[in-house]
C-alpha angles and dihedrals in degrees: 000000000000121000131184114213111201120194134150094241133035098202134069100280105141147324096309091055093046089056093043095051092045088055092045093053095042093048093046091051089055094053098262112142107233123196116187125212121191142145117278110266132162088226093059119121118243115279136173086228100048091109089065095051116116130248092244129205110294098240090175097057112142105183120085090241092048092049091049091052093046090051090051094047093046086067095046126353114192091182095061090041091056093048091050093046090054090051093048092050091047101044100030094204126200091229142357123225115199122199123168105348100147121120100007109037089019132197086284089093096052099085096047098080093051090049086061095045094253120137120229141191129203121207109220104223095161142007100271095118088062104022122047089209094052100228106066089232128134117185089344093306128109111265136184098175096122097046089097091060099257091129092168085086089072090062095040093054094035091232098175108077090316089287117138097198094049094042091051091052091050092050092049090048092052092048093047092047090055097037093049092050097242094143092045086068093063112096095204140358115224107213119196090203133031088231093065091044088057090050089053091050091051089052091057105268110139115251093232089065094052117093124185103222112161124211118251144190132218103250092201088066092060127068107211125220122190096195129073145160106210147026116258133212117184124178146066115331098230135123098259092056089067095234093142090055090051094053090050091049095053097040110120094001094104087229106143110231127193117196117202115190144049139238147129093309097052098100094044092048093049090050092049092051094046094048092046092050089233097167092169092068119078131179113220097184125219107343132189140160120005093354091060092041090054090051091052093048093049093051126098093200138001120223125210106182098171122170098195136067098282110196106207108322113213090213087074092054092045090050090051090048089056089050097254126139117228130227106199145166116264097240141112114347096336097098090057090062100046125066105212110243094001107065099008147316133275130214137181111277115253094014106122094182094054090047089049092053095042095048095040092050091051094042091058091055108065094170090056090049091054091046092052092044091057089048090050091053090048089053092060091046091054121014097025099032121140090225091057093045097049093046089053091045092054090047090053091048092050095049095047096045092054093048109017114190097014104057127078136177117224127186120231103260091212093063120035094205097053124101120192124186110219137167114261 
């Protein structure tokens, strides 16, 4: 079997790339021929197919003319479409798997596979299909105003970074992608959470094309540790991640907290900690590789206090892989990942007092932390295992390529880790 994996970037930039590279490695190991397609970027990893990558939309343009061109091409980019068409005609894949293609490769490439009778799937890493600004946030608060297709609200409320021009472009792009039928060309949407699948259905995507397909990690790549001396937060330091709520929750509790990451709130948070004399809270900066792994191994519990509709955060799976329970906000797809009282605890998003109680109660029960940590590790060895995910992914590919457009794959609703191939 030959598969084209299309993604804006061919280097480890974020969660979408992590999932894409995991799939690439796992599929290749199982004898699937994988052909990557990406936008040209100096940070890209080496590839035998890099000469076939597209000159994507210049999202970093600074001149007025360059920004205008980028805005126009973000809506429809003929250049990336032509490059992708050439690759399809040359490689003749059995299936195409789209990941994060918005903005650089653009939705212009989505219809090209179907025009050639090739089935395709799109992994839904964010809310772009239903929200022009990706995040379903307005003024830092969860928002579902555009799910009904009235994308003009994105422009009216300046949902993208408070910028009217950018928000207008995003709104037009979302309208054009729907109006032109770009999403109609996708055979199936792979959703890492049931929550985001429900959002897609509310936005008009037929239920038969929505497949629950959770993210995974390879447990063999993580060395678990069931002891720890502090609580750990790792992620972007921004309002929607709930970091301010976390600081308020741990203040005065004596629970050591390590914060790994950077972002727009870093300076104000550091000032807050310094002025309050909160010596139990330390900032570790941007961490990757062995440094991040050491922070995970040394933690007793990982906290995910998000205040936006998280889809299926990889930080939870990584914490599980290291044998750490997770205390997380009950929002978006997070509750689907955590078994209450078994692999972690949930609390109401934005409620510092509930988080303080939940975290404090668990912190004072080290035996419970270790028990939950072992359960968490077991979860990634079974429910969220890479072997299970790639087997189901290949099954999806096989079914769709033999009956593109009329076959779907639905999970057994009684068991979130089951994948059953059925006729549509």
